[in-house]
N, C-alpha and C positions, 0 to 999 in steps of 0.2 A: 674651270679652275679659279677664275676671278671671283665668282660667286662664293665658292668654298672659302677662299682666302678672306673675303669680306666678312663672312659669318664667323670665322675663327677670330678675327680681330675684334668683332663686336662682342663675342662671348668673353674673350680675354679682358676687354675693357670693362665689361659689366662685372666680371668677377673681381677685378682690381678695385673698382669703385666700391663694391659691396664690402671687400676686405677692409678698405680704409674706413668706411662708415662703421663697420663692426668694431674696429680697433678703437675708434673714438668713443663709441657708445660704451665699450667695456672699460674705459679708463677709470681708474680709482687711485686714491692715495692712502697708503697706510703709513702712519707716522709713529716713529719710535724715538725716545730720547729723553732730554732733560729740559731745563727751563728755557732754553732757546726755542723750543717747540711746544711747550706745555700751555694749552689754552685754559687750564684751570682744573685739571684732574685732581690736584692735591686739595681742592676744596672739599672733596668727597671721601677723603681718607683720614684716619686718625693720625695727626701729625702736629707739629708745632708751628708757630708763626714764622720761624726761620725758613720754613719751606712752603709758606703761603704768601700770596700777594692779593688777597681778596679784601683789601682795605685801601682807603685813600692815602696817597695820591696815585697809586697804580691805576693805569687806564685813563688818566686825566685828559689826554689830548684827543684821542679818537673816539673811544667808547663813551667817555664822559662819566664813567663809573668803573669800579674795579671788577675785573672779570676773573682774576686769578693769574693773568699773564704778568710775567716779571718784566714789565716795560711801561712806558707811558701810553703805549698804544698797541699796534699790531706787531706780530712776529713774522719771521721769514716764512714759516709754514702757512700763515694766513695769506700772505701775498702770493705764494705758489698756488694755493687753492683758487685764488682770484684769477690768476693768469690762465689756469686750466679751465676756467668758467664753471667751477664747482661752488656750491654753497660754502659759507664760512663754516669751518669744521669746529664743532662743539667738543667739549671734553668727552671722552669715551664713557666715563663714569657718571656723566650728568643724567643719563636716562638709559633705559634698556629697550627702548623701542627700536625698530629696525628700518624705519622709513628712509634713513640716510645711508645705510650700510652700502648701498650700491655705489656710493661715491667714496667709500673707504671709512677709516676711523683714525682718531688720534689718541694714542696710548701714552704719550710722553708725560713725564713727571718731573717737576722741578726738584733738583737735588739728586736725581737718579744717576747711577753709574753703570758701567758694564758689569762690575763685580758686585755680587749680592751684599758684600760687607760694607760697601760705600753708603754711609748714612743709613745703615741697616735699621729697619723698623720704622723709619720716618718717611720713606719714599717708596715708589713703585719701581723696583729695579728692572733691568732689561729682561731678565728671564721671566719675570711675572708679566711684563708687557707682551712677551712672546706667548705666554699662556692665554692671555686675553685674545690675542690675534687668532690663535688656533681654535679657540672657542667660537669666535665669529665665523670663521671660514668653514667650520664643521657643522654649524647649525643647519637644521632642516629648513629654516626660514630663508637662509641665503640660497640654498639649492632651489627652493621654490621660487625665489625672486629671479634668478638668472638662468635656471634650468640645469639639469644634471650635466649635459654636455658643455653648455656655455660657461658653467662655473669654472672649468679649467681654463678657458680663454680669458675669463674675467681675471683670474689670479695671475696668469702669465702676462697680461697687458697692464696690470696694476703697477704703480710705482711705489717703491718702499723707501721712505726717507729716514735717514739716521742723523741725529746730532747727539753724540754720546762720547764720554771719556773725560770731559772737563772735571767733573766731580771726583772721579777716581784719583786725579792728580792733585787737586787742591785740598781735598778733605784731610790728608795727613798733616798739612800745614795749618789748616783751620782748627783741627782737633788737637794739634800739637803732639802728634805721635809719629812724625816723619822719621824719627830715629829707629823705628821698628820696621821700616821698609826694607825689602831686599835691595840688591843693587838696582840702579835705574833701569838697566836693560832687562833684568829679570822681571821687574814689576811691569814694564811695558809689554813684555812677552805674555804675562798673565792676562793683561787687559785684552790684547789682540787675540789671544787664544780663546777667551770666552766670547768675544765678539764673533769670531769665526764660527763657533758652534751655533749661535743664533742665526747668522746669515745663512748657513747651510740648512738649518731647519726650515727657514722661509723658502729657500730654493727648493727643498724637497716637497713643499706644499704647492709649488708651481711658480714661485716668484722668479722673475727674470730681469727686472729693471730696478736697479738699486742706486739711490742717490745718497752721497755722504758729504759732510763738512769735515775738513780737518780742523785742528785746534788752533786758537789764537795764541799770542804770546801771553801765557797765563800769568807770568810774573808782573805784567804791566796792568793787570786789573787793579783798580784802586784799593780793593780789599786785601790784595797781596803786597802792593807797594809799601804799605805801612807796617808790615810784619817785622822788619828789622830797622834798627835805628838809622843805618846809613841810607836807607831808601827814602828817608824824609827829605832828602835833597832832590828827589825826583827820579831816581833810578828804579829799574824793574828788579823784581825778586828772581834772580837768575836761576836758582835751582828748579823752580816751577817751570820757567821757560824752557830749560833744558829737557825736562820730561816731555813737554809738549812737542819739542822738536823731534825727539826720539820716537814719540808716538806717531807723528805725521809721516816719518820715514817708514815705519813699520806698517802703517795703514796703507800707504801706496803700494808697498811690496805685497801685502796681503791681497789687495784688489787685483793686482796683476796675476798673482797665483790663482785666484778664483777664475779669472778670465781664461787662463791657460788650461785649467783642469775641469771646469764645469761647462758643459755644452750650453750655448746661448746665454751665458751669464753676461749681462751688460751693466755698466756702471758709469756714473758721473761723479766726479770728486771736485767739489767747490773749494777753491783755495782761500778759505776764510782767513787764514793766517796772513797771507801776503797783503790782502786788501786792508785788514785791520792795522797792520804795521804801517802801511802807506798813509792812512789817515791820521794815525797817532803821531807819525813823524812830521807831517805837514797838515795840520787841521784846517788852516785857513784856505789852503788850496782847494779843499773839498767842501768849503762853505761852513766850517765849524769854528767856533771861537775858543772852545775848551777841549783839550785832548787828554788831560790827566785827571782832573777833578770830576767827580760824578755830580750829576744834577741834584740828586737826592741822597742825603745821608748826614753824617757828622764827622768831626775830626779832620785830620790832615787828608787832603784830597777827597773829603767826604767818604773816606774808605771804611769807616765804621758802619756796619750793616744795620742801620737804624731807621731806614726810610719808612715813614708812616707812623713811627713812634709806638708800634704795637708789639715789637719784639721784646722779650724778657730783659728788663733792666735797661732798655734803650728808648726812653721817652722823648729825648730831645733830638731834633733833626732839623735840617733846612732843606728847602726845595727851590730850585731855580725858577725864574719867571718864564723862560723859553727853552724847553727841552730840545728843540730843533737845533740849538746852538751847541749842544753837548754831544759827545760821542757816547759817554757812559750815562746811563739813567741812574743806576744805583751802584753799590760797591762791586758788583759782579756782572751786571747786565747792561745791554746797550739800548739806545733810544730807538723809537720807531723809525726815525729818519735814517739811521744806519741800517737797520734791518731791511728797509725798503730798497735801499741801494744794493745791498747784498743779494736780496731775492731776485732783483732784476738781472744781476750778473749771473746768478745760478741758473736762472731760467733760460737766458738766451746768449750769454757770453761764452768765452772760451773756458774750457774745463781741463783739469789735470787727467781726466778720463777721456774716453773716445767720444762721448756724447755730452750735450747739455740737456737740461730737463725738458725743454720744449720739444726736442726730438723724441723723447720718451712718450709723448702724447700723440705721436704719429706712428705709423707702422714701420718697424725697423726691417 
């Protein structure tokens, strides 16, 4: 009996070890979203300079050249790939070779929203990003790469990251058509409803591990602070912040509903909103000197979206000497220094969901 028990323990240990190795080998990241995650996909589509960042001074601190990322350096998705020990994720549209597909793909597009109508025709909306994903996981080359049976394990062990929604809520104010919106709750319900369809489609393909960011205080972005005269004293644009708050509540409820109704649906929800609010309220506590003004831009708070001087009618701009002292890089985006802190929290810190991202790269 002792020998039988010994061999059973040995077999179980071997299987557990193999399972853990298999899980780590199968790990991949598929990234969906907007400029917070876009490594430069918009460089390869027909769009305007409003939705491109492939010119100086973007990329000035880390890459030393513009990559198409809307920051002075790396984004949250870049740091997450690094923590997972994956190569730096290039834009999905940069090339069509498949040598990196085993580690996933980044479909994010600056300016993209959940709704197809958000900056329509100038960006890669979330549904189109989903089409790109389906094309990748259906390709015969992927099956050949990981095997017919293992492809299912590959997709179920992969992590699906989302940063989306910001543009759905700021575009009506930027385009000055907010008066045409339905009620705030109805509009949020439209966004969450469309997001639900995309997440369910990925789940149907095998996705089980989902990571989300909630939305920051949108009215506190320099580009929105300047929209109304009274905000020139430093206040946030409350209507946009209210939409973000409603979205965050609906997003958390949506994820709990998915968890309750879909077998093995697992999620992490990074509280982007709370951390951003903390550093905006007390910048010096977190090592920043400036919490309202953007490093790059023009006008009050550098809120005019002119960084780089390449956007139509926006030739004049200023850029700070040390982006690490600033929370905001330009009118709507954050510095690498902030993204790095956020990525570290999202990877190993507490989450509003049951897991953090680090746990997703282990066998659940």
